[in-house]
NUFIKOL-410941 format. One record per atom (N, C-alpha, C, CB): residue number from 1; residue in three letters; atom name; x, y, z. Coordinates in steps of 0.1 Angstrom, whole numbers, plus 5000, padded with zeros to 4 digits. Atoms other than C-alpha are relative to their C-alpha. Glycine has a CB too. Layout:
N
+------+------+------+------+------+------+
| resi | resn | name |    u |    v |    w |
+------+------+------+------+------+------+
|  NUM |  ALA |   CA |    X |    Y |    Z |
...
+------+------+------+------+------+------+
END
This chain:
123
+------+------+------+------+------+------+
| resi | resn | name |    u |    v |    w |
+------+------+------+------+------+------+
|    1 |  MET |    N | 5009 | 4992 | 4997 |
|    1 |  MET |   CA | 4999 | 4998 | 5001 |
|    1 |  MET |    C | 5006 | 5016 | 4997 |
|    1 |  MET |   CB | 4996 | 4997 | 5015 |
|    2 |  LYS |    N | 4990 | 4993 | 4999 |
|    2 |  LYS |   CA | 5028 | 5021 | 5008 |
|    2 |  LYS |    C | 5006 | 5006 | 4984 |
|    2 |  LYS |   CB | 5009 | 4991 | 5008 |
|    3 |  THR |    N | 4994 | 4997 | 5014 |
|    3 |  THR |   CA | 5043 | 5019 | 4975 |
|    3 |  THR |    C | 4992 | 5002 | 4993 |
|    3 |  THR |   CB | 5007 | 4991 | 4994 |
|    4 |  THR |    N | 5012 | 4993 | 5009 |
|    4 |  THR |   CA | 5012 | 5026 | 4957 |
|    4 |  THR |    C | 4998 | 5014 | 5001 |
|    4 |  THR |   CB | 4987 | 4994 | 5002 |
|    5 |  ILE |    N | 5006 | 4984 | 4994 |
|    5 |  ILE |   CA | 5008 | 5057 | 4975 |
|    5 |  ILE |    C | 5012 | 5008 | 4996 |
|    5 |  ILE |   CB | 4998 | 5002 | 5019 |
|    6 |  LYS |    N | 4987 | 4995 | 5006 |
|    6 |  LYS |   CA | 5046 | 5067 | 4965 |
|    6 |  LYS |    C | 4999 | 4998 | 4983 |
|    6 |  LYS |   CB | 5013 | 4989 | 5007 |
|    7 |  ALA |    N | 5003 | 4998 | 5012 |
|    7 |  ALA |   CA | 5038 | 5058 | 4931 |
|    7 |  ALA |    C | 4991 | 5009 | 4993 |
|    7 |  ALA |   CB | 4998 | 4990 | 4996 |
|    8 |  PHE |    N | 5011 | 4992 | 5001 |
|    8 |  PHE |   CA | 5008 | 5077 | 4930 |
|    8 |  PHE |    C | 5004 | 5016 | 5000 |
|    8 |  PHE |   CB | 4992 | 4996 | 5012 |
|    9 |  ALA |    N | 4998 | 4983 | 4999 |
|    9 |  ALA |   CA | 5022 | 5110 | 4942 |
|    9 |  ALA |    C | 5013 | 4999 | 4995 |
|    9 |  ALA |   CB | 4999 | 5009 | 5016 |
|   10 |  LEU |    N | 4990 | 4994 | 5011 |
|   10 |  LEU |   CA | 5053 | 5107 | 4918 |
|   10 |  LEU |    C | 4993 | 5002 | 4986 |
|   10 |  LEU |   CB | 5013 | 4990 | 4998 |
|   11 |  VAL |    N | 5006 | 4997 | 5012 |
|   11 |  VAL |   CA | 5030 | 5104 | 4887 |
|   11 |  VAL |    C | 4995 | 5014 | 5002 |
|   11 |  VAL |   CB | 4988 | 4989 | 4995 |
|   12 |  ALA |    N | 5006 | 4987 | 4999 |
|   12 |  ALA |   CA | 5006 | 5133 | 4902 |
|   12 |  ALA |    C | 5012 | 5010 | 4999 |
|   12 |  ALA |   CB | 4992 | 5002 | 5014 |
|   13 |  GLY |    N | 4989 | 4989 | 5001 |
|   13 |  GLY |   CA | 5038 | 5153 | 4909 |
|   13 |  GLY |    C | 5006 | 5003 | 4989 |
|   13 |  GLY |   CB | 5011 | 4997 | 5007 |
|   14 |  THR |    N | 4998 | 4997 | 5013 |
|   14 |  THR |   CA | 5049 | 5148 | 4875 |
|   14 |  THR |    C | 4994 | 5010 | 4991 |
|   14 |  THR |   CB | 4999 | 4991 | 4997 |
|   15 |  LEU |    N | 5012 | 4995 | 5009 |
|   15 |  LEU |   CA | 5017 | 5157 | 4860 |
|   15 |  LEU |    C | 4998 | 5015 | 5004 |
|   15 |  LEU |   CB | 4984 | 4990 | 5003 |
|   16 |  PHE |    N | 5005 | 4987 | 4994 |
|   16 |  PHE |   CA | 5012 | 5189 | 4880 |
|   16 |  PHE |    C | 5015 | 5011 | 4999 |
|   16 |  PHE |   CB | 4994 | 4998 | 5017 |
|   17 |  ALA |    N | 4989 | 4991 | 5006 |
|   17 |  ALA |   CA | 5051 | 5202 | 4874 |
|   17 |  ALA |    C | 5001 | 5002 | 4986 |
|   17 |  ALA |   CB | 5013 | 4994 | 5003 |
|   18 |  GLY |    N | 5003 | 4995 | 5019 |
|   18 |  GLY |   CA | 5045 | 5197 | 4835 |
|   18 |  GLY |    C | 4992 | 5012 | 4996 |
|   18 |  GLY |   CB | 4991 | 4987 | 4991 |
|   19 |  SER |    N | 5010 | 4990 | 5009 |
|   19 |  SER |   CA | 5018 | 5222 | 4833 |
|   19 |  SER |    C | 5002 | 5011 | 5009 |
|   19 |  SER |   CB | 4982 | 4995 | 4998 |
|   20 |  ALA |    N | 4997 | 4989 | 4992 |
|   20 |  ALA |   CA | 5037 | 5245 | 4859 |
|   20 |  ALA |    C | 5010 | 5008 | 4988 |
|   20 |  ALA |   CB | 5009 | 4995 | 5017 |
|   21 |  PHE |    N | 4991 | 4992 | 5011 |
|   21 |  PHE |   CA | 5059 | 5255 | 4827 |
|   21 |  PHE |    C | 4992 | 4999 | 4986 |
|   21 |  PHE |   CB | 5018 | 4992 | 4998 |
|   22 |  SER |    N | 5012 | 5002 | 5015 |
|   22 |  SER |   CA | 5031 | 5252 | 4799 |
|   22 |  SER |    C | 5004 | 5013 | 4991 |
|   22 |  SER |   CB | 4979 | 5000 | 5005 |
|   23 |  ALA |    N | 5006 | 4988 | 5011 |
|   23 |  ALA |   CA | 5028 | 5271 | 4766 |
|   23 |  ALA |    C | 4991 | 5002 | 5001 |
|   23 |  ALA |   CB | 5000 | 4999 | 4988 |
|   24 |  GLN |    N | 5010 | 4990 | 5001 |
|   24 |  GLN |   CA | 5006 | 5294 | 4763 |
|   24 |  GLN |    C | 4996 | 5007 | 4987 |
|   24 |  GLN |   CB | 5003 | 5010 | 5008 |
|   25 |  VAL |    N | 5002 | 4996 | 5009 |
|   25 |  VAL |   CA | 4985 | 5309 | 4738 |
|   25 |  VAL |    C | 5000 | 5020 | 5005 |
|   25 |  VAL |   CB | 4988 | 4991 | 4994 |
|   26 |  VAL |    N | 5005 | 4987 | 4999 |
|   26 |  VAL |   CA | 4984 | 5349 | 4735 |
|   26 |  VAL |    C | 4995 | 5009 | 4987 |
|   26 |  VAL |   CB | 5011 | 5007 | 5005 |
|   27 |  CYS |    N | 5008 | 4993 | 5011 |
|   27 |  CYS |   CA | 4969 | 5375 | 4713 |
|   27 |  CYS |    C | 5008 | 5014 | 4998 |
|   27 |  CYS |   CB | 4983 | 5002 | 5003 |
|   28 |  ASP |    N | 5000 | 4987 | 5002 |
|   28 |  ASP |   CA | 4975 | 5406 | 4696 |
|   28 |  ASP |    C | 4989 | 5007 | 4991 |
|   28 |  ASP |   CB | 5012 | 5003 | 4994 |
|   29 |  VAL |    N | 5009 | 4995 | 5010 |
|   29 |  VAL |   CA | 4950 | 5430 | 4680 |
|   29 |  VAL |    C | 5007 | 5016 | 4993 |
|   29 |  VAL |   CB | 4983 | 5001 | 5010 |
|   30 |  TYR |    N | 4994 | 4992 | 5005 |
|   30 |  TYR |   CA | 4958 | 5456 | 4657 |
|   30 |  TYR |    C | 4991 | 5008 | 4991 |
|   30 |  TYR |   CB | 5009 | 4994 | 4995 |
|   31 |  PRO |    N | 5012 | 4986 | 5003 |
|   31 |  PRO |   CA | 4934 | 5486 | 4656 |
|   31 |  PRO |    C | 5004 | 5010 | 4985 |
|   31 |  PRO |   CB | 5000 | 5013 | 5017 |
|   32 |  LYS |    N | 4995 | 4990 | 5012 |
|   32 |  LYS |   CA | 4931 | 5508 | 4622 |
|   32 |  LYS |    C | 4997 | 5013 | 5005 |
|   32 |  LYS |   CB | 4992 | 4998 | 4986 |
|   33 |  SER |    N | 5001 | 4986 | 4996 |
|   33 |  SER |   CA | 4933 | 5544 | 4620 |
|   33 |  SER |    C | 5006 | 5006 | 5012 |
|   33 |  SER |   CB | 4987 | 5002 | 5002 |
|   34 |  ASN |    N | 4995 | 4996 | 4987 |
|   34 |  ASN |   CA | 4957 | 5551 | 4646 |
|   34 |  ASN |    C | 4992 | 4994 | 5008 |
|   34 |  ASN |   CB | 5002 | 5014 | 5002 |
|   35 |  GLY |    N | 5007 | 5006 | 4987 |
|   35 |  GLY |   CA | 4938 | 5533 | 4670 |
|   35 |  GLY |    C | 5008 | 4996 | 5013 |
|   35 |  GLY |   CB | 4994 | 4987 | 4995 |
|   36 |  SER |    N | 4991 | 5004 | 4989 |
|   36 |  SER |   CA | 4948 | 5521 | 4706 |
|   36 |  SER |    C | 4996 | 4985 | 5003 |
|   36 |  SER |   CB | 4997 | 5010 | 5012 |
|   37 |  SER |    N | 5003 | 5012 | 4998 |
|   37 |  SER |   CA | 4952 | 5484 | 4715 |
|   37 |  SER |    C | 5006 | 4997 | 5015 |
|   37 |  SER |   CB | 5006 | 4991 | 4988 |
|   38 |  TRP |    N | 4996 | 5002 | 4986 |
|   38 |  TRP |   CA | 4958 | 5471 | 4754 |
|   38 |  TRP |    C | 4999 | 4983 | 5004 |
|   38 |  TRP |   CB | 4987 | 5010 | 5010 |
|   39 |  GLY |    N | 5002 | 5015 | 4998 |
|   39 |  GLY |   CA | 4968 | 5436 | 4764 |
|   39 |  GLY |    C | 5011 | 4992 | 4990 |
|   39 |  GLY |   CB | 4983 | 4996 | 4996 |
|   40 |  ASN |    N | 4997 | 5006 | 5010 |
|   40 |  ASN |   CA | 4988 | 5429 | 4733 |
|   40 |  ASN |    C | 5011 | 4988 | 5007 |
|   40 |  ASN |   CB | 5005 | 5011 | 4988 |
|   41 |  GLY |    N | 4987 | 5008 | 4998 |
|   41 |  GLY |   CA | 5012 | 5397 | 4739 |
|   41 |  GLY |    C | 4993 | 4995 | 5015 |
|   41 |  GLY |   CB | 5017 | 5010 | 5001 |
|   42 |  THR |    N | 5001 | 5007 | 4987 |
|   42 |  THR |   CA | 4989 | 5386 | 4769 |
|   42 |  THR |    C | 4987 | 4989 | 4997 |
|   42 |  THR |   CB | 4996 | 5013 | 5014 |
|   43 |  ALA |    N | 5011 | 5008 | 5001 |
|   43 |  ALA |   CA | 4959 | 5359 | 4769 |
|   43 |  ALA |    C | 4985 | 5008 | 4999 |
|   43 |  ALA |   CB | 5001 | 4991 | 5011 |
|   44 |  ASN |    N | 5012 | 4991 | 5004 |
|   44 |  ASN |   CA | 4934 | 5390 | 4769 |
|   44 |  ASN |    C | 5003 | 5011 | 4994 |
|   44 |  ASN |   CB | 4992 | 5003 | 5009 |
|   45 |  CYS |    N | 4994 | 4986 | 5009 |
|   45 |  CYS |   CA | 4939 | 5416 | 4742 |
|   45 |  CYS |    C | 4987 | 5009 | 4994 |
|   45 |  CYS |   CB | 5009 | 4994 | 4985 |
|   46 |  SER |    N | 5011 | 4990 | 5008 |
|   46 |  SER |   CA | 4918 | 5446 | 4728 |
|   46 |  SER |    C | 5003 | 5011 | 4989 |
|   46 |  SER |   CB | 4994 | 5007 | 5011 |
|   47 |  GLY |    N | 4995 | 4987 | 5012 |
|   47 |  GLY |   CA | 4918 | 5473 | 4703 |
|   47 |  GLY |    C | 4987 | 5008 | 4999 |
|   47 |  GLY |   CB | 5004 | 4993 | 4983 |
|   48 |  PHE |    N | 5008 | 4989 | 5003 |
|   48 |  PHE |   CA | 4899 | 5505 | 4696 |
|   48 |  PHE |    C | 5001 | 5011 | 4989 |
|   48 |  PHE |   CB | 5000 | 5006 | 5010 |
|   49 |  ASP |    N | 4995 | 4988 | 5014 |
|   49 |  ASP |   CA | 4896 | 5528 | 4665 |
|   49 |  ASP |    C | 4987 | 5005 | 4996 |
|   49 |  ASP |   CB | 5009 | 4993 | 4983 |
|   50 |  TYR |    N | 5015 | 4992 | 5003 |
|   50 |  TYR |   CA | 4869 | 5551 | 4651 |
|   50 |  TYR |    C | 4999 | 4998 | 4987 |
|   50 |  TYR |   CB | 4998 | 5016 | 5003 |
|   51 |  SER |    N | 4998 | 5005 | 5014 |
|   51 |  SER |   CA | 4872 | 5532 | 4618 |
|   51 |  SER |    C | 4984 | 4996 | 4992 |
|   51 |  SER |   CB | 5012 | 4987 | 5002 |
|   52 |  PHE |    N | 5013 | 5007 | 5003 |
|   52 |  PHE |   CA | 4834 | 5519 | 4617 |
|   52 |  PHE |    C | 5000 | 4989 | 4990 |
|   52 |  PHE |   CB | 4992 | 5009 | 4995 |
|   53 |  GLY |    N | 4998 | 5011 | 5007 |
|   53 |  GLY |   CA | 4846 | 5489 | 4604 |
|   53 |  GLY |    C | 4995 | 4989 | 5007 |
|   53 |  GLY |   CB | 5013 | 4998 | 4998 |
|   54 |  ARG |    N | 5004 | 5015 | 4995 |
|   54 |  ARG |   CA | 4835 | 5451 | 4609 |
|   54 |  ARG |    C | 5009 | 4992 | 5005 |
|   54 |  ARG |   CB | 4994 | 4991 | 4991 |
|   55 |  SER |    N | 4988 | 5007 | 4994 |
|   55 |  SER |   CA | 4870 | 5440 | 4619 |
|   55 |  SER |    C | 5010 | 5005 | 4996 |
|   55 |  SER |   CB | 5002 | 4986 | 4997 |
|   56 |  THR |    N | 4984 | 4996 | 5001 |
|   56 |  THR |   CA | 4904 | 5444 | 4622 |
|   56 |  THR |    C | 5010 | 4990 | 4999 |
|   56 |  THR |   CB | 5005 | 5007 | 5012 |
|   57 |  ASN |    N | 4987 | 5012 | 4997 |
|   57 |  ASN |   CA | 4938 | 5423 | 4620 |
|   57 |  ASN |    C | 5003 | 4996 | 5013 |
|   57 |  ASN |   CB | 5014 | 5004 | 4995 |
|   58 |  GLY |    N | 4995 | 5006 | 4987 |
|   58 |  GLY |   CA | 4951 | 5403 | 4648 |
|   58 |  GLY |    C | 5009 | 4988 | 4997 |
|   58 |  GLY |   CB | 4988 | 4995 | 5011 |
|   59 |  ARG |    N | 4996 | 5011 | 5001 |
|   59 |  ARG |   CA | 4969 | 5375 | 4655 |
|   59 |  ARG |    C | 5000 | 4990 | 5015 |
|   59 |  ARG |   CB | 5013 | 5002 | 4994 |
|   60 |  TYR |    N | 4997 | 5007 | 4990 |
|   60 |  TYR |   CA | 4973 | 5344 | 4680 |
|   60 |  TYR |    C | 5012 | 4994 | 4999 |
|   60 |  TYR |   CB | 4992 | 4993 | 5003 |
|   61 |  TYR |    N | 4989 | 5006 | 5001 |
|   61 |  TYR |   CA | 5007 | 5330 | 4689 |
|   61 |  TYR |    C | 5006 | 4993 | 5014 |
|   61 |  TYR |   CB | 5008 | 5009 | 4995 |
|   62 |  LEU |    N | 4995 | 5008 | 4986 |
|   62 |  LEU |   CA | 5026 | 5305 | 4713 |
|   62 |  LEU |    C | 5012 | 5009 | 5007 |
|   62 |  LEU |   CB | 5007 | 4984 | 4997 |
|   63 |  LYS |    N | 4988 | 4994 | 4992 |
|   63 |  LYS |   CA | 5046 | 5318 | 4741 |
|   63 |  LYS |    C | 5002 | 4989 | 5013 |
|   63 |  LYS |   CB | 4997 | 5017 | 5006 |
|   64 |  ASP |    N | 4992 | 5009 | 4991 |
|   64 |  ASP |   CA | 5071 | 5301 | 4767 |
|   64 |  ASP |    C | 4998 | 4987 | 4995 |
|   64 |  ASP |   CB | 4996 | 5000 | 5014 |
|   65 |  VAL |    N | 4996 | 5014 | 5004 |
|   65 |  VAL |   CA | 5073 | 5268 | 4747 |
|   65 |  VAL |    C | 5015 | 4994 | 5001 |
|   65 |  VAL |   CB | 4996 | 4998 | 4986 |
|   66 |  THR |    N | 4986 | 5005 | 4993 |
|   66 |  THR |   CA | 5101 | 5247 | 4764 |
|   66 |  THR |    C | 5004 | 4988 | 4992 |
|   66 |  THR |   CB | 4997 | 4996 | 5017 |
|   67 |  LYS |    N | 4997 | 5011 | 5009 |
|   67 |  LYS |   CA | 5102 | 5219 | 4739 |
|   67 |  LYS |    C | 5000 | 5002 | 4984 |
|   67 |  LYS |   CB | 4990 | 4988 | 5004 |
|   68 |  SER |    N | 5003 | 4997 | 5016 |
|   68 |  SER |   CA | 5104 | 5209 | 4699 |
|   68 |  SER |    C | 4988 | 4998 | 5000 |
|   68 |  SER |   CB | 5008 | 4991 | 4988 |
|   69 |  ILE |    N | 5015 | 5003 | 5003 |
|   69 |  ILE |   CA | 5072 | 5211 | 4684 |
|   69 |  ILE |    C | 4999 | 4992 | 4988 |
|   69 |  ILE |   CB | 4991 | 5013 | 4998 |
|   70 |  GLN |    N | 5001 | 5004 | 5006 |
|   70 |  GLN |   CA | 5062 | 5187 | 4662 |
|   70 |  GLN |    C | 4991 | 5003 | 4986 |
|   70 |  GLN |   CB | 5000 | 4994 | 5006 |
|   71 |  GLU |    N | 5013 | 4996 | 5008 |
|   71 |  GLU |   CA | 5029 | 5199 | 4649 |
|   71 |  GLU |    C | 4993 | 5012 | 5011 |
|   71 |  GLU |   CB | 4988 | 4984 | 4996 |
|   72 |  VAL |    N | 5010 | 4995 | 4990 |
|   72 |  VAL |   CA | 5003 | 5227 | 4663 |
|   72 |  VAL |    C | 4987 | 5001 | 4989 |
|   72 |  VAL |   CB | 5006 | 5015 | 5009 |
|   73 |  ARG |    N | 5014 | 4999 | 5004 |
|   73 |  ARG |   CA | 4965 | 5223 | 4659 |
|   73 |  ARG |    C | 4995 | 5011 | 5006 |
|   73 |  ARG |   CB | 4992 | 4989 | 5004 |
|   74 |  TRP |    N | 5009 | 4987 | 4996 |
|   74 |  TRP |   CA | 4949 | 5258 | 4661 |
|   74 |  TRP |    C | 4987 | 4995 | 5001 |
|   74 |  TRP |   CB | 4999 | 5012 | 4990 |
|   75 |  GLU |    N | 5018 | 5000 | 4999 |
|   75 |  GLU |   CA | 4913 | 5258 | 4673 |
|   75 |  GLU |    C | 4993 | 5012 | 5005 |
|   75 |  GLU |   CB | 4995 | 4990 | 5011 |
|   76 |  GLY |    N | 5005 | 4990 | 4999 |
|   76 |  GLY |   CA | 4888 | 5283 | 4675 |
|   76 |  GLY |    C | 4999 | 5010 | 4986 |
|   76 |  GLY |   CB | 5008 | 5006 | 5012 |
|   77 |  ASP |    N | 5002 | 4988 | 5008 |
|   77 |  ASP |   CA | 4889 | 5318 | 4655 |
|   77 |  ASP |    C | 5017 | 4999 | 4995 |
|   77 |  ASP |   CB | 4995 | 5015 | 5009 |
|   78 |  ALA |    N | 4985 | 5004 | 5010 |
|   78 |  ALA |   CA | 4927 | 5307 | 4645 |
|   78 |  ALA |    C | 5001 | 4990 | 4990 |
|   78 |  ALA |   CB | 5012 | 4996 | 5008 |
|   79 |  ARG |    N | 5001 | 5008 | 5014 |
|   79 |  ARG |   CA | 4919 | 5294 | 4611 |
|   79 |  ARG |    C | 5013 | 4999 | 4991 |
|   79 |  ARG |   CB | 4989 | 5007 | 4990 |
|   80 |  CYS |    N | 4989 | 5003 | 5009 |
|   80 |  CYS |   CA | 4953 | 5282 | 4599 |
|   80 |  CYS |    C | 5006 | 4986 | 5003 |
|   80 |  CYS |   CB | 5010 | 5010 | 5001 |
|   81 |  THR |    N | 4995 | 5014 | 4999 |
|   81 |  THR |   CA | 4973 | 5251 | 4596 |
|   81 |  THR |    C | 5013 | 5001 | 5005 |
|   81 |  THR |   CB | 5000 | 4992 | 4987 |
|   82 |  GLY |    N | 4986 | 5000 | 4993 |
|   82 |  GLY |   CA | 5005 | 5246 | 4618 |
|   82 |  GLY |    C | 5007 | 5016 | 5002 |
|   82 |  GLY |   CB | 5011 | 4991 | 4988 |
|   83 |  GLY |    N | 4992 | 4991 | 4999 |
|   83 |  GLY |   CA | 5031 | 5270 | 4626 |
|   83 |  GLY |    C | 4996 | 5006 | 5017 |
|   83 |  GLY |   CB | 4997 | 5009 | 4987 |
|   84 |  THR |    N | 4998 | 4994 | 4989 |
|   84 |  THR |   CA | 5036 | 5287 | 4661 |
|   84 |  THR |    C | 4990 | 5015 | 5003 |
|   84 |  THR |   CB | 5016 | 5002 | 4999 |
|   85 |  SER |    N | 5006 | 4988 | 5000 |
|   85 |  SER |   CA | 5019 | 5319 | 4651 |
|   85 |  SER |    C | 4987 | 5000 | 4987 |
|   85 |  SER |   CB | 5013 | 5011 | 4998 |
|   86 |  CYS |    N | 5013 | 4999 | 5005 |
|   86 |  CYS |   CA | 4983 | 5324 | 4635 |
|   86 |  CYS |    C | 4994 | 5015 | 4998 |
|   86 |  CYS |   CB | 4992 | 4992 | 5008 |
|   87 |  ASN |    N | 5006 | 4989 | 5001 |
|   87 |  ASN |   CA | 4971 | 5355 | 4618 |
|   87 |  ASN |    C | 4984 | 5000 | 5003 |
|   87 |  ASN |   CB | 5003 | 5004 | 4987 |
|   88 |  ALA |    N | 5014 | 5003 | 5002 |
|   88 |  ALA |   CA | 4932 | 5362 | 4621 |
|   88 |  ALA |    C | 4994 | 5015 | 5000 |
|   88 |  ALA |   CB | 4994 | 4991 | 5012 |
|   89 |  THR |    N | 5011 | 4990 | 5001 |
|   89 |  THR |   CA | 4904 | 5384 | 4617 |
|   89 |  THR |    C | 4993 | 5001 | 5015 |
|   89 |  THR |   CB | 4989 | 4995 | 4989 |
|   90 |  ILE |    N | 5011 | 4996 | 4989 |
|   90 |  ILE |   CA | 4890 | 5400 | 4646 |
|   90 |  ILE |    C | 4988 | 5010 | 5000 |
|   90 |  ILE |   CB | 5007 | 5005 | 5009 |
|   91 |  ARG |    N | 5012 | 4989 | 5003 |
|   91 |  ARG |   CA | 4855 | 5413 | 4645 |
|   91 |  ARG |    C | 4994 | 5005 | 5012 |
|   91 |  ARG |   CB | 4988 | 4993 | 4991 |
|   92 |  ALA |    N | 5006 | 4991 | 4987 |
|   92 |  ALA |   CA | 4839 | 5438 | 4663 |
|   92 |  ALA |    C | 4988 | 4998 | 5005 |
|   92 |  ALA |   CB | 4999 | 5016 | 4997 |
|   93 |  TYR |    N | 5011 | 5004 | 4988 |
|   93 |  TYR |   CA | 4816 | 5432 | 4693 |
|   93 |  TYR |    C | 5001 | 4988 | 4999 |
|   93 |  TYR |   CB | 4985 | 5004 | 4998 |
|   94 |  ALA |    N | 5003 | 5012 | 4997 |
|   94 |  ALA |   CA | 4822 | 5395 | 4691 |
|   94 |  ALA |    C | 5008 | 4993 | 5005 |
|   94 |  ALA |   CB | 4997 | 4994 | 4992 |
|   95 |  SER |    N | 4987 | 5008 | 4994 |
|   95 |  SER |   CA | 4839 | 5367 | 4708 |
|   95 |  SER |    C | 5009 | 4995 | 4993 |
|   95 |  SER |   CB | 4998 | 4990 | 5007 |
|   96 |  ASN |    N | 4991 | 5007 | 5009 |
|   96 |  ASN |   CA | 4870 | 5360 | 4693 |
|   96 |  ASN |    C | 5009 | 4992 | 5009 |
|   96 |  ASN |   CB | 5007 | 5010 | 4991 |
|   97 |  SER |    N | 4987 | 5009 | 4995 |
|   97 |  SER |   CA | 4894 | 5332 | 4708 |
|   97 |  SER |    C | 5002 | 4991 | 4995 |
|   97 |  SER |   CB | 5000 | 4996 | 5012 |
|   98 |  ALA |    N | 4990 | 5013 | 5004 |
|   98 |  ALA |   CA | 4918 | 5305 | 4699 |
|   98 |  ALA |    C | 5007 | 4992 | 5011 |
|   98 |  ALA |   CB | 5011 | 5004 | 4992 |
|   99 |  SER |    N | 4988 | 5009 | 4995 |
|   99 |  SER |   CA | 4937 | 5278 | 4715 |
|   99 |  SER |    C | 5005 | 4991 | 4992 |
|   99 |  SER |   CB | 4997 | 4992 | 5013 |
|  100 |  ALA |    N | 4994 | 5011 | 5011 |
|  100 |  ALA |   CA | 4961 | 5252 | 4703 |
|  100 |  ALA |    C | 5001 | 4986 | 5007 |
|  100 |  ALA |   CB | 5017 | 5004 | 4994 |
|  101 |  LEU |    N | 4996 | 5014 | 4995 |
|  101 |  LEU |   CA | 4970 | 5216 | 4708 |
|  101 |  LEU |    C | 5016 | 4995 | 4994 |
|  101 |  LEU |   CB | 4987 | 4989 | 4994 |
|  102 |  ILE |    N | 4987 | 5004 | 5003 |
|  102 |  ILE |   CA | 5007 | 5210 | 4708 |
|  102 |  ILE |    C | 5004 | 4987 | 4999 |
|  102 |  ILE |   CB | 5007 | 5006 | 5007 |
|  103 |  LEU |    N | 4989 | 5014 | 4998 |
|  103 |  LEU |   CA | 5025 | 5181 | 4697 |
|  103 |  LEU |    C | 5014 | 5002 | 4998 |
|  103 |  LEU |   CB | 4996 | 4988 | 4990 |
|  104 |  TYR |    N | 4988 | 5000 | 5000 |
|  104 |  TYR |   CA | 5058 | 5177 | 4708 |
|  104 |  TYR |    C | 5010 | 4988 | 4989 |
|  104 |  TYR |   CB | 5001 | 4998 | 5014 |
|  105 |  LYS |    N | 4990 | 5012 | 5007 |
|  105 |  LYS |   CA | 5089 | 5156 | 4691 |
|  105 |  LYS |    C | 5001 | 4989 | 5008 |
|  105 |  LYS |   CB | 5015 | 5005 | 4997 |
|  106 |  ASP |    N | 4993 | 5011 | 4992 |
|  106 |  ASP |   CA | 5095 | 5137 | 4721 |
|  106 |  ASP |    C | 4986 | 4989 | 5004 |
|  106 |  ASP |   CB | 5009 | 5008 | 5016 |
|  107 |  GLY |    N | 5012 | 5010 | 4996 |
|  107 |  GLY |   CA | 5059 | 5120 | 4720 |
|  107 |  GLY |    C | 4989 | 5010 | 5006 |
|  107 |  GLY |   CB | 5004 | 4987 | 5011 |
|  108 |  THR |    N | 5006 | 4997 | 4988 |
|  108 |  THR |   CA | 5043 | 5142 | 4746 |
|  108 |  THR |    C | 4989 | 5009 | 4992 |
|  108 |  THR |   CB | 5011 | 5007 | 5012 |
|  109 |  TRP |    N | 5011 | 4991 | 5008 |
|  109 |  TRP |   CA | 5012 | 5168 | 4737 |
|  109 |  TRP |    C | 4993 | 5011 | 5010 |
|  109 |  TRP |   CB | 4987 | 4990 | 4993 |
|  110 |  GLU |    N | 5004 | 4988 | 4995 |
|  110 |  GLU |   CA | 4997 | 5198 | 4753 |
|  110 |  GLU |    C | 4989 | 5010 | 4994 |
|  110 |  GLU |   CB | 5012 | 5007 | 5000 |
|  111 |  ARG |    N | 5013 | 4991 | 5001 |
|  111 |  ARG |   CA | 4964 | 5215 | 4753 |
|  111 |  ARG |    C | 5001 | 5015 | 5009 |
|  111 |  ARG |   CB | 4987 | 4991 | 5006 |
|  112 |  THR |    N | 4998 | 4989 | 4993 |
|  112 |  THR |   CA | 4967 | 5253 | 4758 |
|  112 |  THR |    C | 4991 | 5006 | 5009 |
|  112 |  THR |   CB | 5003 | 5008 | 4994 |
|  113 |  ASN |    N | 5005 | 4992 | 4996 |
|  113 |  ASN |   CA | 4949 | 5280 | 4774 |
|  113 |  ASN |    C | 4991 | 5009 | 4989 |
|  113 |  ASN |   CB | 5009 | 5006 | 5007 |
|  114 |  SER |    N | 5004 | 4997 | 5012 |
|  114 |  SER |   CA | 4924 | 5297 | 4751 |
|  114 |  SER |    C | 5002 | 5017 | 5004 |
|  114 |  SER |   CB | 4984 | 4994 | 4997 |
|  115 |  ALA |    N | 5000 | 4982 | 5000 |
|  115 |  ALA |   CA | 4932 | 5337 | 4745 |
|  115 |  ALA |    C | 4990 | 5005 | 4993 |
|  115 |  ALA |   CB | 5014 | 5008 | 4994 |
|  116 |  SER |    N | 5012 | 4992 | 5005 |
|  116 |  SER |   CA | 4905 | 5360 | 4740 |
|  116 |  SER |    C | 5004 | 5012 | 4992 |
|  116 |  SER |   CB | 4992 | 5005 | 5012 |
|  117 |  ALA |    N | 4997 | 4984 | 5007 |
|  117 |  ALA |   CA | 4908 | 5392 | 4714 |
|  117 |  ALA |    C | 4986 | 5005 | 5001 |
|  117 |  ALA |   CB | 5007 | 5001 | 4982 |
|  118 |  PHE |    N | 5013 | 4992 | 5001 |
|  118 |  PHE |   CA | 4882 | 5421 | 4716 |
|  118 |  PHE |    C | 4999 | 5012 | 4993 |
|  118 |  PHE |   CB | 4995 | 5003 | 5013 |
|  119 |  TYR |    N | 4995 | 4987 | 5007 |
|  119 |  TYR |   CA | 4877 | 5449 | 4692 |
|  119 |  TYR |    C | 4992 | 5006 | 5001 |
|  119 |  TYR |   CB | 5003 | 5001 | 4990 |
|  120 |  GLU |    N | 5013 | 4989 | 5002 |
|  120 |  GLU |   CA | 4854 | 5481 | 4693 |
|  120 |  GLU |    C | 5004 | 5009 | 4989 |
|  120 |  GLU |   CB | 4996 | 5009 | 5015 |
|  121 |  THR |    N | 4997 | 4991 | 5011 |
|  121 |  THR |   CA | 4849 | 5505 | 4663 |
|  121 |  THR |    C | 4992 | 5012 | 5005 |
|  121 |  THR |   CB | 4997 | 4993 | 4986 |
|  122 |  GLY |    N | 5012 | 4990 | 4999 |
|  122 |  GLY |   CA | 4830 | 5537 | 4665 |
|  122 |  GLY |    C | 4999 | 5009 | 5011 |
|  122 |  GLY |   CB | 4988 | 4993 | 5000 |
|  123 |  HIS |    N | 5003 | 4995 | 4990 |
|  123 |  HIS |   CA | 4814 | 5560 | 4688 |
|  123 |  HIS |    C | 4990 | 5002 | 5007 |
|  123 |  HIS |   CB | 5002 | 5006 | 4998 |
+------+------+------+------+------+------+
END
């Protein structure tokens, strides 16, 4: 019984230690017409301008990756295949979010957080 508890503690500790240094998805919003942006490079970014447009450009990308990547599968509003960065159209007044499934060369994998980008336009 004592050996089983030690083995379980070792496995649990390894799982939690691995997530402590996890890769994360962050975002950038690029407003039009000399607008302003906040939180670029974090998991919650936003932008504002007076262009009265329906969308602007943005991007989702990986940060704090510590292992060699074999493949990235983007999910949500990040509509691209592979790569550690994904350009995106950030729709005004809508929920824009993305996450990624990372497959590492050592055979392990990781599902990231979800990053949210918000865009507001007009007055």
